N, CA, C and O atoms as a Tripos MOL2 file, in Angstrom:
@<TRIPOS>MOLECULE
protein
  280   279    70     0     0
PROTEIN
NO_CHARGES

@<TRIPOS>ATOM
      1 N          -7.1930    3.4260   -4.0900 N.3       1 GLU1
      2 CA         -5.8330    2.9240   -4.1490 C.3       1 GLU1
      3 C          -5.3180    2.7730   -2.7270 C.2       1 GLU1
      4 O          -5.5170    3.6510   -1.8870 O.2       1 GLU1
      5 N          -4.6640    1.6660   -2.4670 N.am      2 PHE2
      6 CA         -4.0610    1.4020   -1.1640 C.3       2 PHE2
      7 C          -2.5570    1.5890   -1.2820 C.2       2 PHE2
      8 O          -1.9200    0.9950   -2.1510 O.2       2 PHE2
      9 N          -1.9880    2.4150   -0.4080 N.am      3 ILE3
     10 CA         -0.5410    2.6610   -0.4040 C.3       3 ILE3
     11 C          -0.0200    2.4290    1.0130 C.2       3 ILE3
     12 O          -0.5700    2.9590    1.9790 O.2       3 ILE3
     13 N           1.0270    1.6450    1.1280 N.am      4 ARG4
     14 CA          1.7010    1.4200    2.4090 C.3       4 ARG4
     15 C           3.1600    1.8130    2.2080 C.2       4 ARG4
     16 O           3.8820    1.1740    1.4410 O.2       4 ARG4
     17 N           3.5850    2.8530    2.8920 N.am      5 SER5
     18 CA          4.9550    3.3500    2.7690 C.3       5 SER5
     19 C           5.7480    3.0000    4.0130 C.2       5 SER5
     20 O           5.1990    2.9350    5.1120 O.2       5 SER5
     21 N           7.0490    2.7750    3.8350 N.am      6 VAL6
     22 CA          7.9540    2.4810    4.9390 C.3       6 VAL6
     23 C           9.0110    3.5830    4.9600 C.2       6 VAL6
     24 O           9.6720    3.8580    3.9580 O.2       6 VAL6
     25 N           9.1490    4.2040    6.1280 N.am      7 TYR7
     26 CA         10.0740    5.3250    6.2980 C.3       7 TYR7
     27 C          11.1400    4.9900    7.3270 C.2       7 TYR7
     28 O          10.9250    4.1870    8.2350 O.2       7 TYR7
     29 N          12.2870    5.6200    7.1670 N.am      8 TYR8
     30 CA         13.3390    5.5950    8.1700 C.3       8 TYR8
     31 C          14.0040    6.9620    8.1590 C.2       8 TYR8
     32 O          14.4380    7.4290    7.1060 O.2       8 TYR8
     33 N          14.0890    7.6060    9.3100 N.am      9 ASN9
     34 CA         14.6460    8.9650    9.4220 C.3       9 ASN9
     35 C          13.9700    9.9320    8.4490 C.2       9 ASN9
     36 O          14.6380   10.7150    7.7740 O.2       9 ASN9
     37 N          12.6530    9.8670    8.3870 N.am     10 LYS10
     38 CA         11.8210   10.7400    7.5440 C.3      10 LYS10
     39 C          12.0650   10.5550    6.0510 C.2      10 LYS10
     40 O          11.6740   11.4110    5.2570 O.2      10 LYS10
     41 N          12.6940    9.4700    5.6560 N.am     11 LEU11
     42 CA         12.9610    9.1900    4.2500 C.3      11 LEU11
     43 C          12.2150    7.9240    3.8420 C.2      11 LEU11
     44 O          12.4170    6.8550    4.4170 O.2      11 LEU11
     45 N          11.3520    8.0630    2.8420 N.am     12 GLU12
     46 CA         10.6180    6.8990    2.3490 C.3      12 GLU12
     47 C          11.5720    6.0250    1.5500 C.2      12 GLU12
     48 O          12.2000    6.4860    0.5970 O.2      12 GLU12
     49 N          11.6760    4.7550    1.9450 N.am     13 PHE13
     50 CA         12.5760    3.8820    1.1960 C.3      13 PHE13
     51 C          11.8620    2.7560    0.4820 C.2      13 PHE13
     52 O          12.4340    2.1690   -0.4360 O.2      13 PHE13
     53 N          10.6260    2.4240    0.8640 N.am     14 THR14
     54 CA          9.8710    1.3830    0.1780 C.3      14 THR14
     55 C           8.3940    1.7220    0.2240 C.2      14 THR14
     56 O           7.9120    2.2930    1.2020 O.2      14 THR14
     57 N           7.6670    1.3660   -0.8480 N.am     15 ARG15
     58 CA          6.2340    1.6140   -0.9100 C.3      15 ARG15
     59 C           5.5390    0.4570   -1.6280 C.2      15 ARG15
     60 O           6.0280   -0.0580   -2.6340 O.2      15 ARG15
     61 N           4.3800    0.0620   -1.0810 N.am     16 PHE16
     62 CA          3.5010   -0.8490   -1.7960 C.3      16 PHE16
     63 C           2.3330   -0.0290   -2.2980 C.2      16 PHE16
     64 O           1.6930    0.6910   -1.5320 O.2      16 PHE16
     65 N           2.0570   -0.1390   -3.5870 N.am     17 SER17
     66 CA          0.9210    0.5520   -4.1880 C.3      17 SER17
     67 C           0.0240   -0.4880   -4.8400 C.2      17 SER17
     68 O           0.4900   -1.3260   -5.6110 O.2      17 SER17
     69 N          -1.2700   -0.4300   -4.5250 N.am     18 SER18
     70 CA         -2.1870   -1.4210   -5.0910 C.3      18 SER18
     71 C          -2.3580   -1.2360   -6.5990 C.2      18 SER18
     72 O          -2.7010   -2.1910   -7.2950 O.2      18 SER18
     73 N          -2.1290   -0.0410   -7.1120 N.am     19 SER19
     74 CA         -2.2430    0.1560   -8.5580 C.3      19 SER19
     75 C          -1.0690   -0.4890   -9.3000 C.2      19 SER19
     76 O          -1.2230   -0.9310  -10.4390 O.2      19 SER19
     77 N           0.0990   -0.5440   -8.6620 N.am     20 VAL20
     78 CA          1.2600   -1.2150   -9.2530 C.3      20 VAL20
     79 C           1.2110   -2.7100   -8.9460 C.2      20 VAL20
     80 O           1.5780   -3.5370   -9.7820 O.2      20 VAL20
     81 N           0.7540   -3.0480   -7.7400 N.am     21 GLY21
     82 CA          0.6120   -4.4460   -7.3530 C.3      21 GLY21
     83 C           1.8740   -5.0830   -6.8190 C.2      21 GLY21
     84 O           1.9720   -6.3070   -6.7260 O.2      21 GLY21
     85 N           2.8470   -4.2430   -6.4650 N.am     22 LYS22
     86 CA          4.0860   -4.7740   -5.9090 C.3      22 LYS22
     87 C           4.7780   -3.6770   -5.1080 C.2      22 LYS22
     88 O           4.3660   -2.5170   -5.1210 O.2      22 LYS22
     89 N           5.8450   -4.0780   -4.4080 N.am     23 PHE23
     90 CA          6.6480   -3.1370   -3.6450 C.3      23 PHE23
     91 C           7.6390   -2.4540   -4.5700 C.2      23 PHE23
     92 O           8.1680   -3.0650   -5.4980 O.2      23 PHE23
     93 N           7.8830   -1.1670   -4.3000 N.am     24 VAL24
     94 CA          8.8360   -0.3860   -5.0850 C.3      24 VAL24
     95 C           9.8040    0.2660   -4.1040 C.2      24 VAL24
     96 O           9.3820    0.8410   -3.1000 O.2      24 VAL24
     97 N          11.0940    0.1790   -4.3910 N.am     25 GLY25
     98 CA         12.1180    0.7810   -3.5400 C.3      25 GLY25
     99 C          12.6010    2.1040   -4.1000 C.2      25 GLY25
    100 O          12.6830    2.2870   -5.3150 O.2      25 GLY25
    101 N          12.9200    3.0260   -3.1980 N.am     26 PHE26
    102 CA         13.3810    4.3550   -3.6120 C.3      26 PHE26
    103 C          14.8220    4.6230   -3.2370 C.2      26 PHE26
    104 O          15.4230    5.5720   -3.7390 O.2      26 PHE26
    105 N          15.3880    3.8090   -2.3670 N.am     27 THR27
    106 CA         16.8000    3.9200   -2.0060 C.3      27 THR27
    107 C          17.4500    2.5620   -2.2820 C.2      27 THR27
    108 O          16.7640    1.5970   -2.6200 O.2      27 THR27
    109 N          18.7510    2.4950   -2.1390 N.am     28 GLU28
    110 CA         19.4430    1.2210   -2.3630 C.3      28 GLU28
    111 C          18.9180    0.1520   -1.4080 C.2      28 GLU28
    112 O          18.6530   -0.9790   -1.8160 O.2      28 GLU28
    113 N          18.7710    0.5170   -0.1420 N.am     29 TYR29
    114 CA         18.2360   -0.4100    0.8510 C.3      29 TYR29
    115 C          16.7690   -0.7550    0.5410 C.2      29 TYR29
    116 O          16.3490   -1.9020    0.6970 O.2      29 TYR29
    117 N          16.0070    0.2380    0.1060 N.am     30 GLY30
    118 CA         14.6050    0.0230   -0.2330 C.3      30 GLY30
    119 C          14.4220   -0.8950   -1.4210 C.2      30 GLY30
    120 O          13.4950   -1.7040   -1.4390 O.2      30 GLY30
    121 N          15.2850   -0.7860   -2.4110 N.am     31 VAL31
    122 CA         15.2110   -1.6570   -3.5870 C.3      31 VAL31
    123 C          15.4750   -3.1030   -3.1740 C.2      31 VAL31
    124 O          14.8120   -4.0190   -3.6620 O.2      31 VAL31
    125 N          16.4300   -3.3090   -2.2890 N.am     32 LYS32
    126 CA         16.7170   -4.6710   -1.8150 C.3      32 LYS32
    127 C          15.5340   -5.2330   -1.0340 C.2      32 LYS32
    128 O          15.1690   -6.3950   -1.2100 O.2      32 LYS32
    129 N          14.9270   -4.4040   -0.1640 N.am     33 ASN33
    130 CA         13.7570   -4.8550    0.5810 C.3      33 ASN33
    131 C          12.5950   -5.1490   -0.3520 C.2      33 ASN33
    132 O          11.9180   -6.1660   -0.1980 O.2      33 ASN33
    133 N          12.3590   -4.2760   -1.3100 N.am     34 ALA34
    134 CA         11.2520   -4.4670   -2.2440 C.3      34 ALA34
    135 C          11.4360   -5.7580   -3.0380 C.2      34 ALA34
    136 O          10.4790   -6.5050   -3.2390 O.2      34 ALA34
    137 N          12.6410   -6.0190   -3.4840 N.am     35 GLU35
    138 CA         12.9240   -7.2490   -4.2280 C.3      35 GLU35
    139 C          12.6570   -8.4860   -3.3680 C.2      35 GLU35
    140 O          12.0700   -9.4630   -3.8340 O.2      35 GLU35
    141 N          13.0890   -8.4310   -2.1190 N.am     36 TYR36
    142 CA         12.8860   -9.5470   -1.1910 C.3      36 TYR36
    143 C          11.3940   -9.7620   -0.9280 C.2      36 TYR36
    144 O          10.9150  -10.8950   -0.9650 O.2      36 TYR36
    145 N          10.6570   -8.6750   -0.6610 N.am     37 TRP37
    146 CA          9.2290   -8.7840   -0.3600 C.3      37 TRP37
    147 C           8.4260   -9.1890   -1.5800 C.2      37 TRP37
    148 O           7.4390   -9.9120   -1.4470 O.2      37 TRP37
    149 N           8.8200   -8.7430   -2.7680 N.am     38 ASN38
    150 CA          8.1000   -9.1250   -3.9900 C.3      38 ASN38
    151 C           8.2860  -10.6020   -4.3170 C.2      38 ASN38
    152 O           7.4370  -11.1930   -4.9850 O.2      38 ASN38
    153 N           9.3730  -11.2060   -3.8620 N.am     39 ASN39
    154 CA          9.5960  -12.6310   -4.0870 C.3      39 ASN39
    155 C           8.8440  -13.5090   -3.0960 C.2      39 ASN39
    156 O           8.8830  -14.7350   -3.2020 O.2      39 ASN39
    157 N           8.1640  -12.9020   -2.1410 N.am     40 ASP40
    158 CA          7.3600  -13.6270   -1.1520 C.3      40 ASP40
    159 C           5.8810  -13.4550   -1.5180 C.2      40 ASP40
    160 O           5.2910  -12.4170   -1.2200 O.2      40 ASP40
    161 N           5.2760  -14.4660   -2.1650 N.am     41 PRO41
    162 CA          3.8920  -14.3130   -2.6260 C.3      41 PRO41
    163 C           2.9020  -14.0490   -1.4920 C.2      41 PRO41
    164 O           1.8920  -13.3790   -1.7070 O.2      41 PRO41
    165 N           3.1700  -14.5600   -0.2950 N.am     42 SER42
    166 CA          2.2400  -14.3240    0.8100 C.3      42 SER42
    167 C           2.2640  -12.8620    1.2500 C.2      42 SER42
    168 O           1.2300  -12.3200    1.6400 O.2      42 SER42
    169 N           3.4180  -12.2220    1.1940 N.am     43 LYS43
    170 CA          3.5320  -10.8070    1.5650 C.3      43 LYS43
    171 C           2.7810   -9.9250    0.5620 C.2      43 LYS43
    172 O           2.0700   -8.9980    0.9500 O.2      43 LYS43
    173 N           2.9470  -10.2250   -0.7330 N.am     44 VAL44
    174 CA          2.2800   -9.4410   -1.7710 C.3      44 VAL44
    175 C           0.7710   -9.6560   -1.7070 C.2      44 VAL44
    176 O           0.0090   -8.6960   -1.8190 O.2      44 VAL44
    177 N           0.3310  -10.8940   -1.5310 N.am     45 SER45
    178 CA         -1.1100  -11.1580   -1.4720 C.3      45 SER45
    179 C          -1.7230  -10.5570   -0.2140 C.2      45 SER45
    180 O          -2.8840  -10.1460   -0.2330 O.2      45 SER45
    181 N          -0.9720  -10.4980    0.8730 N.am     46 ALA46
    182 CA         -1.4700   -9.8620    2.0960 C.3      46 ALA46
    183 C          -1.6850   -8.3670    1.8780 C.2      46 ALA46
    184 O          -2.6700   -7.8050    2.3570 O.2      46 ALA46
    185 N          -0.7780   -7.7300    1.1680 N.am     47 MET47
    186 CA         -0.9320   -6.3010    0.8830 C.3      47 MET47
    187 C          -2.1050   -6.0590   -0.0630 C.2      47 MET47
    188 O          -2.8400   -5.0850    0.0970 O.2      47 MET47
    189 N          -2.2830   -6.9380   -1.0450 N.am     48 LYS48
    190 CA         -3.4290   -6.7980   -1.9510 C.3      48 LYS48
    191 C          -4.7390   -7.0030   -1.2020 C.2      48 LYS48
    192 O          -5.7400   -6.3570   -1.5150 O.2      48 LYS48
    193 N          -4.7410   -7.8900   -0.2230 N.am     49 ALA49
    194 CA         -5.9440   -8.1290    0.5750 C.3      49 ALA49
    195 C          -6.2750   -6.9270    1.4510 C.2      49 ALA49
    196 O          -7.4370   -6.7190    1.8020 O.2      49 ALA49
    197 N          -5.2690   -6.1360    1.8060 N.am     50 GLN50
    198 CA         -5.5200   -4.9370    2.6000 C.3      50 GLN50
    199 C          -6.4250   -3.9600    1.8610 C.2      50 GLN50
    200 O          -7.2150   -3.2500    2.4830 O.2      50 GLN50
    201 N          -6.3130   -3.9210    0.5330 N.am     51 LYS51
    202 CA         -7.1710   -3.0340   -0.2480 C.3      51 LYS51
    203 C          -8.6300   -3.4350   -0.0690 C.2      51 LYS51
    204 O          -9.4790   -2.5830    0.1930 O.2      51 LYS51
    205 N          -8.9290   -4.7300   -0.2080 N.am     52 GLU52
    206 CA        -10.3080   -5.1680   -0.0330 C.3      52 GLU52
    207 C         -10.7600   -5.0330    1.4160 C.2      52 GLU52
    208 O         -11.9100   -4.6850    1.6840 O.2      52 GLU52
    209 N          -9.8590   -5.3060    2.3430 N.am     53 GLY53
    210 CA        -10.2260   -5.2700    3.7520 C.3      53 GLY53
    211 C         -10.3990   -3.8700    4.3130 C.2      53 GLY53
    212 O         -11.2000   -3.6630    5.2240 O.2      53 GLY53
    213 N          -9.6700   -2.9220    3.7900 N.am     54 TYR54
    214 CA         -9.7200   -1.5680    4.3340 C.3      54 TYR54
    215 C         -10.3910   -0.5890    3.3710 C.2      54 TYR54
    216 O         -11.3780    0.0560    3.7270 O.2      54 TYR54
    217 N          -9.8690   -0.4780    2.1750 N.am     55 CYS55
    218 CA        -10.3670    0.5330    1.2390 C.3      55 CYS55
    219 C         -11.7970    0.2490    0.7920 C.2      55 CYS55
    220 O         -12.6700    1.1070    0.9240 O.2      55 CYS55
    221 N         -12.0400   -0.9350    0.2690 N.am     56 LEU56
    222 CA        -13.3580   -1.2370   -0.2710 C.3      56 LEU56
    223 C         -14.4240   -1.2990    0.8210 C.2      56 LEU56
    224 O         -15.6000   -1.0450    0.5620 O.2      56 LEU56
    225 N         -14.0120   -1.6360    2.0400 N.am     57 HIS57
    226 CA        -14.9440   -1.6680    3.1600 C.3      57 HIS57
    227 C         -15.3850   -0.2600    3.5530 C.2      57 HIS57
    228 O         -16.5500   -0.0530    3.8900 O.2      57 HIS57
    229 N         -14.4820    0.6960    3.5150 N.am     58 ASN58
    230 CA        -14.7680    2.0510    3.9900 C.3      58 ASN58
    231 C         -15.1940    3.0250    2.9010 C.2      58 ASN58
    232 O         -15.6300    4.1310    3.2220 O.2      58 ASN58
    233 N         -15.0890    2.6650    1.6480 N.am     59 ILE59
    234 CA        -15.3780    3.6280    0.5790 C.3      59 ILE59
    235 C         -16.8300    4.0760    0.5940 C.2      59 ILE59
    236 O         -17.1100    5.2570    0.3870 O.2      59 ILE59
    237 N         -17.7600    3.1590    0.8360 N.am     60 GLN60
    238 CA        -19.1630    3.5470    0.8630 C.3      60 GLN60
    239 C         -19.4570    4.4770    2.0390 C.2      60 GLN60
    240 O         -20.2440    5.4140    1.9030 O.2      60 GLN60
    241 N         -18.8390    4.2300    3.1740 N.am     61 ILE61
    242 CA        -19.0230    5.0920    4.3490 C.3      61 ILE61
    243 C         -18.5090    6.4980    4.0570 C.2      61 ILE61
    244 O         -19.1950    7.4810    4.3380 O.2      61 ILE61
    245 N         -17.3180    6.5960    3.5000 N.am     62 ASP62
    246 CA        -16.7320    7.9010    3.1900 C.3      62 ASP62
    247 C         -17.5100    8.6180    2.1000 C.2      62 ASP62
    248 O         -17.6950    9.8340    2.1620 O.2      62 ASP62
    249 N         -17.9630    7.8780    1.1100 N.am     63 TYR63
    250 CA        -18.7220    8.4690   -0.0060 C.3      63 TYR63
    251 C         -20.0450    9.0330    0.5000 C.2      63 TYR63
    252 O         -20.4370   10.1390    0.1260 O.2      63 TYR63
    253 N         -20.7300    8.2770    1.3450 N.am     64 THR64
    254 CA        -22.0050    8.7160    1.8950 C.3      64 THR64
    255 C         -21.8140    9.9450    2.7870 C.2      64 THR64
    256 O         -22.6140   10.8790    2.7330 O.2      64 THR64
    257 N         -20.7740    9.9480    3.5940 N.am     65 ALA65
    258 CA        -20.4970   11.0790    4.4770 C.3      65 ALA65
    259 C         -20.2000   12.3280    3.6650 C.2      65 ALA65
    260 O         -20.6260   13.4220    4.0350 O.2      65 ALA65
    261 N         -19.4800   12.1800    2.5720 N.am     66 ALA66
    262 CA        -19.1550   13.3410    1.7270 C.3      66 ALA66
    263 C         -20.4020   13.8880    1.0460 C.2      66 ALA66
    264 O         -20.5380   15.1030    0.8970 O.2      66 ALA66
    265 N         -21.3050   13.0220    0.6340 N.am     67 LEU67
    266 CA        -22.5220   13.4790   -0.0360 C.3      67 LEU67
    267 C         -23.4670   14.2070    0.9160 C.2      67 LEU67
    268 O         -24.1270   15.1680    0.5230 O.2      67 LEU67
    269 N         -23.5320   13.7570    2.1510 N.am     68 THR68
    270 CA        -24.4420   14.3910    3.1060 C.3      68 THR68
    271 C         -23.9510   15.7520    3.5390 C.2      68 THR68
    272 O         -24.7530   16.5680    3.9940 O.2      68 THR68
    273 N         -22.6620   16.0320    3.4150 N.am     69 LYS69
    274 CA        -22.1130   17.3240    3.8180 C.3      69 LYS69
    275 C         -22.0920   18.3480    2.6970 C.2      69 LYS69
    276 O         -21.8430   19.5280    2.9420 O.2      69 LYS69
    277 N         -22.3500   17.9160    1.4760 N.am     70 SER70
    278 CA        -22.2970   18.8770    0.3630 C.3      70 SER70
    279 C         -23.6400   19.4710    0.0540 C.2      70 SER70
    280 O         -23.7570   20.2940   -0.8530 O.2      70 SER70
@<TRIPOS>BOND
     1     1     2 1
     2     2     3 1
     3     3     4 2
     4     3     5 am
     5     5     6 1
     6     6     7 1
     7     7     8 2
     8     7     9 am
     9     9    10 1
    10    10    11 1
    11    11    12 2
    12    11    13 am
    13    13    14 1
    14    14    15 1
    15    15    16 2
    16    15    17 am
    17    17    18 1
    18    18    19 1
    19    19    20 2
    20    19    21 am
    21    21    22 1
    22    22    23 1
    23    23    24 2
    24    23    25 am
    25    25    26 1
    26    26    27 1
    27    27    28 2
    28    27    29 am
    29    29    30 1
    30    30    31 1
    31    31    32 2
    32    31    33 am
    33    33    34 1
    34    34    35 1
    35    35    36 2
    36    35    37 am
    37    37    38 1
    38    38    39 1
    39    39    40 2
    40    39    41 am
    41    41    42 1
    42    42    43 1
    43    43    44 2
    44    43    45 am
    45    45    46 1
    46    46    47 1
    47    47    48 2
    48    47    49 am
    49    49    50 1
    50    50    51 1
    51    51    52 2
    52    51    53 am
    53    53    54 1
    54    54    55 1
    55    55    56 2
    56    55    57 am
    57    57    58 1
    58    58    59 1
    59    59    60 2
    60    59    61 am
    61    61    62 1
    62    62    63 1
    63    63    64 2
    64    63    65 am
    65    65    66 1
    66    66    67 1
    67    67    68 2
    68    67    69 am
    69    69    70 1
    70    70    71 1
    71    71    72 2
    72    71    73 am
    73    73    74 1
    74    74    75 1
    75    75    76 2
    76    75    77 am
    77    77    78 1
    78    78    79 1
    79    79    80 2
    80    79    81 am
    81    81    82 1
    82    82    83 1
    83    83    84 2
    84    83    85 am
    85    85    86 1
    86    86    87 1
    87    87    88 2
    88    87    89 am
    89    89    90 1
    90    90    91 1
    91    91    92 2
    92    91    93 am
    93    93    94 1
    94    94    95 1
    95    95    96 2
    96    95    97 am
    97    97    98 1
    98    98    99 1
    99    99   100 2
   100    99   101 am
   101   101   102 1
   102   102   103 1
   103   103   104 2
   104   103   105 am
   105   105   106 1
   106   106   107 1
   107   107   108 2
   108   107   109 am
   109   109   110 1
   110   110   111 1
   111   111   112 2
   112   111   113 am
   113   113   114 1
   114   114   115 1
   115   115   116 2
   116   115   117 am
   117   117   118 1
   118   118   119 1
   119   119   120 2
   120   119   121 am
   121   121   122 1
   122   122   123 1
   123   123   124 2
   124   123   125 am
   125   125   126 1
   126   126   127 1
   127   127   128 2
   128   127   129 am
   129   129   130 1
   130   130   131 1
   131   131   132 2
   132   131   133 am
   133   133   134 1
   134   134   135 1
   135   135   136 2
   136   135   137 am
   137   137   138 1
   138   138   139 1
   139   139   140 2
   140   139   141 am
   141   141   142 1
   142   142   143 1
   143   143   144 2
   144   143   145 am
   145   145   146 1
   146   146   147 1
   147   147   148 2
   148   147   149 am
   149   149   150 1
   150   150   151 1
   151   151   152 2
   152   151   153 am
   153   153   154 1
   154   154   155 1
   155   155   156 2
   156   155   157 am
   157   157   158 1
   158   158   159 1
   159   159   160 2
   160   159   161 am
   161   161   162 1
   162   162   163 1
   163   163   164 2
   164   163   165 am
   165   165   166 1
   166   166   167 1
   167   167   168 2
   168   167   169 am
   169   169   170 1
   170   170   171 1
   171   171   172 2
   172   171   173 am
   173   173   174 1
   174   174   175 1
   175   175   176 2
   176   175   177 am
   177   177   178 1
   178   178   179 1
   179   179   180 2
   180   179   181 am
   181   181   182 1
   182   182   183 1
   183   183   184 2
   184   183   185 am
   185   185   186 1
   186   186   187 1
   187   187   188 2
   188   187   189 am
   189   189   190 1
   190   190   191 1
   191   191   192 2
   192   191   193 am
   193   193   194 1
   194   194   195 1
   195   195   196 2
   196   195   197 am
   197   197   198 1
   198   198   199 1
   199   199   200 2
   200   199   201 am
   201   201   202 1
   202   202   203 1
   203   203   204 2
   204   203   205 am
   205   205   206 1
   206   206   207 1
   207   207   208 2
   208   207   209 am
   209   209   210 1
   210   210   211 1
   211   211   212 2
   212   211   213 am
   213   213   214 1
   214   214   215 1
   215   215   216 2
   216   215   217 am
   217   217   218 1
   218   218   219 1
   219   219   220 2
   220   219   221 am
   221   221   222 1
   222   222   223 1
   223   223   224 2
   224   223   225 am
   225   225   226 1
   226   226   227 1
   227   227   228 2
   228   227   229 am
   229   229   230 1
   230   230   231 1
   231   231   232 2
   232   231   233 am
   233   233   234 1
   234   234   235 1
   235   235   236 2
   236   235   237 am
   237   237   238 1
   238   238   239 1
   239   239   240 2
   240   239   241 am
   241   241   242 1
   242   242   243 1
   243   243   244 2
   244   243   245 am
   245   245   246 1
   246   246   247 1
   247   247   248 2
   248   247   249 am
   249   249   250 1
   250   250   251 1
   251   251   252 2
   252   251   253 am
   253   253   254 1
   254   254   255 1
   255   255   256 2
   256   255   257 am
   257   257   258 1
   258   258   259 1
   259   259   260 2
   260   259   261 am
   261   261   262 1
   262   262   263 1
   263   263   264 2
   264   263   265 am
   265   265   266 1
   266   266   267 1
   267   267   268 2
   268   267   269 am
   269   269   270 1
   270   270   271 1
   271   271   272 2
   272   271   273 am
   273   273   274 1
   274   274   275 1
   275   275   276 2
   276   275   277 am
   277   277   278 1
   278   278   279 1
   279   279   280 2
@<TRIPOS>SUBSTRUCTURE
     1 GLU1         2 RESIDUE 1 A GLU
     2 PHE2         6 RESIDUE 1 A PHE
     3 ILE3        10 RESIDUE 1 A ILE
     4 ARG4        14 RESIDUE 1 A ARG
     5 SER5        18 RESIDUE 1 A SER
     6 VAL6        22 RESIDUE 1 A VAL
     7 TYR7        26 RESIDUE 1 A TYR
     8 TYR8        30 RESIDUE 1 A TYR
     9 ASN9        34 RESIDUE 1 A ASN
    10 LYS10       38 RESIDUE 1 A LYS
    11 LEU11       42 RESIDUE 1 A LEU
    12 GLU12       46 RESIDUE 1 A GLU
    13 PHE13       50 RESIDUE 1 A PHE
    14 THR14       54 RESIDUE 1 A THR
    15 ARG15       58 RESIDUE 1 A ARG
    16 PHE16       62 RESIDUE 1 A PHE
    17 SER17       66 RESIDUE 1 A SER
    18 SER18       70 RESIDUE 1 A SER
    19 SER19       74 RESIDUE 1 A SER
    20 VAL20       78 RESIDUE 1 A VAL
    21 GLY21       82 RESIDUE 1 A GLY
    22 LYS22       86 RESIDUE 1 A LYS
    23 PHE23       90 RESIDUE 1 A PHE
    24 VAL24       94 RESIDUE 1 A VAL
    25 GLY25       98 RESIDUE 1 A GLY
    26 PHE26      102 RESIDUE 1 A PHE
    27 THR27      106 RESIDUE 1 A THR
    28 GLU28      110 RESIDUE 1 A GLU
    29 TYR29      114 RESIDUE 1 A TYR
    30 GLY30      118 RESIDUE 1 A GLY
    31 VAL31      122 RESIDUE 1 A VAL
    32 LYS32      126 RESIDUE 1 A LYS
    33 ASN33      130 RESIDUE 1 A ASN
    34 ALA34      134 RESIDUE 1 A ALA
    35 GLU35      138 RESIDUE 1 A GLU
    36 TYR36      142 RESIDUE 1 A TYR
    37 TRP37      146 RESIDUE 1 A TRP
    38 ASN38      150 RESIDUE 1 A ASN
    39 ASN39      154 RESIDUE 1 A ASN
    40 ASP40      158 RESIDUE 1 A ASP
    41 PRO41      162 RESIDUE 1 A PRO
    42 SER42      166 RESIDUE 1 A SER
    43 LYS43      170 RESIDUE 1 A LYS
    44 VAL44      174 RESIDUE 1 A VAL
    45 SER45      178 RESIDUE 1 A SER
    46 ALA46      182 RESIDUE 1 A ALA
    47 MET47      186 RESIDUE 1 A MET
    48 LYS48      190 RESIDUE 1 A LYS
    49 ALA49      194 RESIDUE 1 A ALA
    50 GLN50      198 RESIDUE 1 A GLN
    51 LYS51      202 RESIDUE 1 A LYS
    52 GLU52      206 RESIDUE 1 A GLU
    53 GLY53      210 RESIDUE 1 A GLY
    54 TYR54      214 RESIDUE 1 A TYR
    55 CYS55      218 RESIDUE 1 A CYS
    56 LEU56      222 RESIDUE 1 A LEU
    57 HIS57      226 RESIDUE 1 A HIS
    58 ASN58      230 RESIDUE 1 A ASN
    59 ILE59      234 RESIDUE 1 A ILE
    60 GLN60      238 RESIDUE 1 A GLN
    61 ILE61      242 RESIDUE 1 A ILE
    62 ASP62      246 RESIDUE 1 A ASP
    63 TYR63      250 RESIDUE 1 A TYR
    64 THR64      254 RESIDUE 1 A THR
    65 ALA65      258 RESIDUE 1 A ALA
    66 ALA66      262 RESIDUE 1 A ALA
    67 LEU67      266 RESIDUE 1 A LEU
    68 THR68      270 RESIDUE 1 A THR
    69 LYS69      274 RESIDUE 1 A LYS
    70 SER70      278 RESIDUE 1 A SER
């Protein structure tokens, strides 16, 4: 799962989760940002591409490293 959180003053106000597939806001300001970003298909598709570019690329490396240490 790929998660990208946005914080301000140590308070999380917006999060993108690949399992949900969209941005979710946790504060009033975060809800407005999430709504704006979810209406931009390029922003949402860029975040979904991060999962393939980062998570799926590194999962085999991390899995192999964990197996060799156990």
